[in-house]
C-alpha positions in Angstrom: 0.0 0.0 0.0 1.5 3.3 -1.1 1.1 6.4 1.0 0.8 9.9 -0.4 3.3 10.8 -3.0 3.9 7.2 -3.8 6.0 6.6 -0.7 6.1 3.1 0.8 5.9 3.1 4.6 9.1 1.8 6.3 7.1 -0.9 8.1 6.0 -2.3 4.7 9.6 -2.3 3.4 10.8 -4.1 6.5 8.0 -6.7 6.2 9.0 -7.3 2.6 12.8 -7.5 3.0 13.1 -9.0 6.5 9.8 -10.8 7.0 6.6 -10.3 8.9 6.5 -10.0 12.7 6.7 -13.4 14.3 9.1 -15.0 11.8 12.5 -16.0 13.0 14.3 -13.7 10.7 12.1 -10.7 11.9 12.6 -11.6 15.5 16.4 -11.5 15.1 16.2 -8.2 13.2 14.0 -6.6 15.8 16.4 -7.7 18.6 19.3 -6.2 16.7 17.4 -2.9 16.2 16.7 -2.8 20.0 20.4 -3.3 20.7 21.3 -0.5 18.4 18.8 1.8 20.0 20.2 1.1 23.5 23.7 2.0 22.2 22.5 5.1 20.5 20.6 6.2 23.6 23.8 5.8 25.7 25.8 7.8 23.1 23.1 10.5 23.0 23.0 10.7 26.8 26.8 10.9 27.1 27.0 13.7 24.5 24.2 15.7 26.1 26.3 15.6 29.3 29.3 16.9 27.2 31.2 13.8 28.2 33.8 12.0 26.1 33.9 8.2 25.7 37.1 8.3 27.7 35.5 10.2 30.6 32.6 7.7 30.7 34.9 4.8 30.5 36.9 6.1 33.5 33.8 6.6 35.6 32.8 2.9 35.1 36.3 1.4 35.1 36.2 0.3 31.4 38.3 1.1 28.4 37.2 3.8 25.9 37.1 1.1 23.2 34.5 -0.8 25.2 32.3 2.3 25.4 32.6 2.7 21.7 31.6 -0.9 21.1 28.6 -0.5 23.4 27.5 2.7 21.6 27.8 1.1 18.2 26.3 -2.3 18.9 25.0 -3.0 22.4 24.5 -6.7 21.8 27.1 -8.2 24.0 26.9 -6.2 27.2 26.2 -7.6 30.7 23.4 -6.3 32.7 25.9 -5.1 35.4 27.9 -3.2 32.8 24.7 -1.6 31.4 23.6 -0.6 34.8 27.0 0.8 35.7 27.1 2.8 32.4 23.6 4.2 32.9 23.6 4.8 36.6 27.2 5.4 37.6 28.5 6.8 34.4 25.6 8.8 33.2 23.7 9.4 36.4 20.5 7.9 35.1 18.2 5.1 36.2 18.0 1.8 34.4 14.5 0.4 34.1 14.0 -3.0 32.6 10.6 -4.3 31.5 9.7 -8.0 31.1 6.6 -8.8 29.1 5.3 -12.3 28.9 
């Protein structure tokens, strides 16, 4: 279904290229997107605090390279590290939701 001006909605493009929600390929894709969003939110928060990756790394006793990896692909981060980055490093509050 084309929207105004012959533009195809992003959700339709994703459905076509990756698969509909509920398929294995789509579930993997959605998880990767969620990981990316977490990393981008960490980066955005760090920048809004005028903090470098090096400064954040020092606050949480990690290497700058680790912070860079987290910001660019948050897939392989422990819950403890995520909590440390958000709460100790950025002064925020980590809230996790579980939906069954």
